[in-house]
Each structure stands twice: as C-alpha cells, then as structure tokens.
C-alpha positions in Angstrom: 0.0 0.0 0.0 1.3 3.5 -0.9 2.1 5.8 2.0 0.4 9.2 2.3 3.7 10.8 1.2 3.8 8.6 -1.9 0.2 9.4 -2.7 0.9 13.1 -2.4 4.0 12.8 -4.5 2.1 11.0 -7.3 -0.7 13.5 -7.2 1.8 16.4 -7.4 3.6 14.8 -10.3 0.3 14.1 -12.0 -1.0 17.7 -11.7 2.3 19.3 -12.8 2.2 20.7 -16.3 4.5 18.7 -18.6 5.9 18.6 -22.1 5.7 15.4 -24.1 7.9 15.5 -27.2 8.4 11.8 -27.9 5.1 10.0 -28.3 4.3 7.6 -31.2 0.6 7.5 -32.0 0.3 3.8 -32.5 2.6 3.1 -29.6 0.4 5.2 -27.3 -2.8 3.3 -28.3 -3.7 1.1 -25.4 -5.5 -2.2 -26.2 -8.5 -0.8 -24.2 -8.7 2.0 -26.8 -9.3 -0.6 -29.5 -11.3 -3.2 -27.6 -14.7 -1.8 -28.7 -13.6 -0.9 -32.2 -12.1 -4.1 -33.6 -12.6 -7.9 -33.2 -10.8 -8.7 -29.8 -9.3 -11.7 -31.5 -7.2 -9.4 -33.7 -5.6 -7.6 -30.7 -1.8 -8.4 -30.4 -0.5 -10.1 -27.3 1.6 -7.8 -25.1 3.2 -10.8 -23.3 5.2 -11.6 -26.4 7.3 -8.4 -26.1 10.8 -8.9 -24.8 13.2 -6.8 -26.8 13.3 -4.0 -29.4 12.5 -6.3 -32.3 9.4 -7.8 -30.7 8.2 -4.4 -29.6 8.3 -3.2 -33.2 6.2 -6.3 -34.2 3.7 -5.4 -31.5 3.3 -1.8 -32.6 3.1 -2.9 -36.3 0.1 -5.1 -35.3 -1.6 -2.2 -33.5 -0.9 0.0 -36.5 -2.6 -2.4 -38.9 -5.8 -2.0 -36.9 -5.9 1.8 -37.1 -6.0 2.1 -40.9 -9.6 3.0 -41.0 -10.7 6.7 -40.8 -13.3 6.2 -38.0 -11.0 4.0 -35.9 -8.1 6.3 -36.5 -10.0 9.3 -35.5 -11.4 7.6 -32.3 -8.0 6.3 -31.1 -6.3 9.7 -31.7 -9.1 11.3 -29.6 -8.6 8.7 -26.8 -4.8 9.1 -26.8 -5.2 12.9 -26.6 -7.6 12.4 -23.6 -4.9 10.2 -21.9 -2.3 12.9 -22.2 -4.8 15.6 -21.2 -5.4 13.6 -18.0 -1.7 13.6 -17.3 -1.7 17.4 -17.3 0.4 17.6 -20.5 0.6 21.2 -21.5 2.1 20.6 -25.0 2.2 17.3 -26.9 3.9 16.4 -30.2 2.3 13.2 -31.4 4.2 11.5 -34.2 3.2 8.9 -36.8 4.2 7.8 -40.2 1.3 8.2 -42.8 -0.2 4.8 -43.5 -2.4 3.7 -46.4 -4.8 0.8 -47.0 -7.9 0.0 -49.0 -9.8 2.3 -46.6 -7.5 5.3 -46.4 -4.7 7.1 -48.3 -1.7 8.6 -46.7 -3.0 12.1 -47.3 -6.3 11.1 -45.7 -4.4 9.5 -42.8 -2.6 12.9 -42.1 -5.8 14.9 -42.5 -7.7 12.5 -40.1 -5.1 13.1 -37.4 -5.1 16.8 -37.9 -8.9 16.9 -37.7 -8.9 14.9 -34.5 -6.4 17.2 -32.9 -8.5 20.3 -34.0 -11.6 18.7 -32.5 -9.9 18.1 -29.1 -11.5 20.3 -26.5 -9.0 20.4 -23.7 -6.4 22.8 -22.3 -3.5 20.9 -23.9 -1.8 22.2 -27.0 -1.3 19.2 -29.4 0.7 19.1 -32.6 1.3 16.3 -35.2 4.8 15.4 -36.3 4.9 13.4 -39.5 7.3 10.5 -39.3 9.6 8.9 -41.9 10.0 5.2 -41.4 13.7 4.5 -42.1 13.0 0.8 -42.7 11.0 1.6 -45.9 12.3 2.2 -49.4 13.8 5.4 -50.6 10.6 6.0 -52.7 8.3 5.7 -49.7 10.6 7.7 -47.4 10.7 10.5 -50.0 6.9 10.4 -50.4 6.5 10.9 -46.6 9.2 13.7 -46.6 7.3 15.5 -49.3 4.0 15.2 -47.4 5.8 16.5 -44.3 7.1 19.5 -46.1 3.7 20.2 -47.7 1.7 19.9 -44.5 4.2 21.8 -42.4 3.6 24.7 -44.7 -0.2 24.4 -44.9 -1.3 23.4 -41.4 -0.4 25.0 -38.1 -1.1 21.6 -36.5 1.9 20.0 -38.2 5.3 20.6 -36.5 8.5 19.2 -37.8 9.4 15.8 -38.9 10.6 12.6 -37.2 12.8 9.8 -38.5 12.1 6.5 -36.8 11.2 2.9 -37.5 13.1 -0.4 -37.2 16.7 0.4 -37.6 17.7 -3.2 -38.3 18.3 -3.5 -42.0 17.4 0.2 -42.7 19.0 1.9 -45.7 21.0 4.5 -43.8 22.3 6.3 -47.0 18.8 6.8 -48.3 17.5 8.0 -44.9 20.3 10.6 -44.8 19.3 11.8 -48.2 15.7 12.2 -47.2 16.6 14.0 -44.0 18.7 16.5 -46.0 15.7 17.2 -48.2 13.7 18.0 -45.0 16.5 20.1 -43.6 16.8 22.1 -46.8 13.0 22.8 -46.7 13.5 24.3 -43.2 11.7 21.6 -41.2 12.6 21.0 -37.5 14.0 17.5 -37.2 13.8 14.9 -34.4 15.9 11.8 -35.0 15.8 8.4 -33.4 19.5 7.7 -32.9 22.0 5.4 -31.3 19.4 3.0 -29.8 22.0 0.2 -30.1 25.7 0.0 -30.5 25.8 -1.5 -34.0 25.4 1.8 -35.9 28.1 4.0 -34.4 29.4 5.2 -37.8 25.9 6.2 -38.9 25.3 8.0 -35.6 28.4 10.2 -36.2 27.4 10.9 -39.8 23.8 11.7 -39.0 24.8 14.1 -36.2 27.2 16.0 -38.3 25.5 16.1 -41.6 21.9 16.6 -40.5 22.5 18.4 -37.1 19.0 17.4 -35.9 17.2 19.7 -33.4 16.4 16.8 -31.0 17.6 13.3 -30.5 15.3 10.3 -29.6 16.8 7.9 -27.1 20.5 8.3 -27.9 21.2 5.5 -25.4 24.6 4.7 -26.8 26.0 8.3 -26.9 28.2 8.8 -23.8 28.3 12.3 -22.4 32.1 12.6 -22.7 32.5 10.7 -26.0 33.4 12.5 -29.2 29.7 12.3 -30.3 28.5 13.3 -26.8 30.7 16.5 -26.8 29.4 17.3 -30.3 25.8 16.9 -29.0 26.5 19.2 -26.1 28.2 21.8 -28.4 25.2 21.8 -30.7 22.7 21.8 -27.8 20.6 19.0 -29.2 17.8 18.1 -26.7 17.7 14.4 -25.8 14.3 12.8 -25.5 14.7 10.1 -22.8 12.2 7.3 -22.5 13.3 5.2 -19.6 10.7 2.5 -19.3 10.8 2.0 -23.1 14.5 1.5 -23.0 14.3 -1.0 -20.1 11.6 -3.1 -21.7 13.4 -3.1 -25.1 16.7 -3.9 -23.2 18.7 -1.1 -24.6 19.3 0.1 -21.0 19.6 -2.3 -18.0 17.8 -0.3 -15.3 16.4 3.0 -14.3 19.4 3.7 -12.1 21.8 3.2 -15.0 19.8 5.2 -17.5 21.8 7.8 -19.3 19.2 10.5 -18.4 21.2 10.9 -15.1 24.5 11.7 -16.9 23.0 14.3 -19.2 21.0 15.9 -16.5 24.2 16.2 -14.3 26.1 18.1 -16.9 23.2 20.5 -17.4 22.4 19.4 -21.0 18.8 19.9 -22.2 17.0 16.6 -21.7 13.3 15.7 -21.3 11.6 12.6 -19.8 9.1 11.2 -22.3 7.0 8.0 -22.7 7.8 6.9 -26.3 4.9 4.4 -26.4 2.8 4.7 -23.3 0.3 2.1 -24.5 2.9 -0.5 -25.6 5.0 -0.2 -22.5 2.0 0.5 -20.1 3.5 3.7 -18.6 2.5 7.3 -18.2 4.5 10.5 -17.8 3.7 10.5 -14.1 5.2 7.0 -13.9 8.4 8.2 -15.6 8.7 11.2 -13.2 8.2 9.0 -10.2 10.9 6.6 -11.5 13.3 9.5 -11.9 12.6 10.5 -8.3 13.3 7.0 -7.1 16.4 6.4 -9.3 18.1 9.8 -9.2 16.6 11.8 -6.4 14.9 14.3 -8.7 12.6 16.9 -7.1 9.4 18.6 -8.3 11.5 21.8 -8.8 13.8 19.8 -11.0 10.9 18.7 -13.2 9.7 22.3 -13.7 13.3 23.3 -14.5 13.6 20.4 -17.0 10.3 21.3 -18.7 11.0 25.1 -18.7 14.4 24.5 -20.3 13.0 22.0 -22.9 10.4 24.6 -24.0 13.1 26.1 -26.3 13.0 22.8 -28.3 9.3 22.5 -29.0 8.7 22.6 -32.7 5.8 25.2 -32.7 7.6 28.5 -32.2 4.4 30.3 -31.6 3.5 28.7 -28.3 6.9 28.8 -26.6 6.4 32.0 -24.5 2.9 30.8 -23.4 4.4 27.5 -22.2 7.2 29.3 -20.3 4.7 31.5 -18.6 2.6 28.4 -17.6 5.6 26.6 -16.1 6.8 29.7 -14.2 3.3 30.4 -12.9 2.8 26.8 -11.7 6.2 26.9 -10.0 5.5 30.2 -8.2 2.1 29.1 -7.1 3.1 25.7 -5.8 6.7 25.9 -4.7 5.9 26.6 -1.0 3.8 23.4 -0.8 6.4 21.1 -2.3 8.7 21.3 0.7 6.3 19.0 2.5 6.5 16.4 -0.2 9.9 16.4 -1.9 
C-alpha cells in the first residue's frame, strides 16, 4: 500500500504541467482503446514483447488495426484524452502516414489533424509526420514531401521525425531524405544510437543533419566525441526510460543515461515513447526518476522550462514558459512538505 507521502507525490507529479515531445501515436494506443472498435481476436499479445524487435512487431500489429478513418479518429481522440489527463501542456504526437484500401496517406494525415483540432482540452497538441527508415527510398521520399507540404499548410503539423526499425534500414537513403527536409526548413527529431551496431551512422547523422532533437541516444556517452558534439550543438535528448528498459537497450532506471546528461546541465526531457505499448505514463516516468536519481518537483519544472526552447511550434513557446513559471511560483511553497 502506498504511504500518504507517496500518494501526495504521485498527485503532485500528475498535476504538474509537462511537455511530451516523444510519443508515437500507435505506440500510445492502449489495447483498451481498441477493444470496442475491432474484433478482440485481432488484438496483439503484449506478453510476447521482450526486446526491441518484438516491440516493433507489437506496434506494427496495432498500426494495422488503425488504418480506417473512423477507428483512427477515435484512437487519436482517446490518446489525446490520456495525455490531457496527465496534465500535459504541450504534446507532439508522431506517426508515419499509412495507407490501406480504406485510407490514403493524405487522408491519414488529415484525419489526425482533424482529430487534434476537435480536441476540447487545455493541452496544445501538434502532429509530427514520421519517416520510417525501414522503408524504401521511394516511400521515405513520399513521406518527406508530405511532411514538407503539411508543415507549410497546417499549423497543427510541427517538424518531422525519423524513426522505425533500424535493423536493415538503408541509412544512406534516410540521410538523403533528411537532407531534403532540412533544406526545406523543417525542424527534425531523429531516433538515434538505440543500439551499438550503428556508431558510424550516428556520427554521420549528427554532423551532416544536425537534428534539433535526439530520440533515445542510449549509446551516446556524455564525454565521448559524439557526446561532446551533441553538447556543443545543444541538441535536446528525449529520454524514454521505461521503453529503453523493456526493449533492453538500457539495463535499469538507475543506470539510465538521463542521469548523466542531467548532471552536466544538458537539455533533456523525460518522455513516454509508447505509453500504451509499455504500459506507462509521464507521471510514472517522473516517479521513476525521483526514485532512481533523487529528482525533485522543482527539478521537473526546470527540466520542462528549459526544454520549451526545443518545442517545434515556435508560436507557443512563451505561453508555455509562462505556464511553467506560474505553476512553480504558485506551488513551490507546498512542495517542501512532499519532496
């Protein structure tokens, strides 16, 4: 049973405004979101996940169930409600456009945009179009062109993400596509260095693309050559602790690289990655950081306030800064009784 102090701490972490900059739509879909929308027999089995490869397979199975406009719109709304309930102030929800007999890639993008516009909460939500690096050059280029088009035409779209199964990916092609996005002026978030088998590609991607934000970066050590480059370029690192532990790219919360980057004062942000797949929440991630690293509620406000500089919608930055400062000033005297 949780103690009154633990209950108070969870409640404080839950109510605190937060940024979520690394959240995959289909990874954030919980099976409960789909249970009344599809045949239960088609739902994937979470118990079969045990590493990065099997997690990709699980998310691909979920993705296959959301390629219908009505289902997609409903699950986007439910995911937004989940993050709203976590007191997320600003969310960037990412997903690679999908197509099927029921929906085109363009319709997929428009469906997500419309669902975000229809959301009636306090949270600001944006859609980041993803490029799946495991796909062909033709498909990656198609998604890049869609990202460029919709970033120019819709205020809901913010930046571009490169992600997907890194095993067997055509890294030369993905670099070429990212350069196209960079030349078009798009903000870029890159999944990078999730395992130690692609060190050469990591160095090349960092220096040739110079992404704005890095997803995971579990294999980049703070004082390595790449780590010093990341610090010099001030690339924010999106850290997803539970995700990294479940996929076995990090051994434990206590050994997670978030600690090292936080200690040197580098911009870093706790995120969920795939809250549905890994059965976590932002509140859970914050509580894990308190337990593993002795983080405080003041630390979390500082982390979010600093990370505001790296949100991809420039127009909301000052509003977010004011929100974090106000929350700190209003609540700081009460936090001493908790942590």
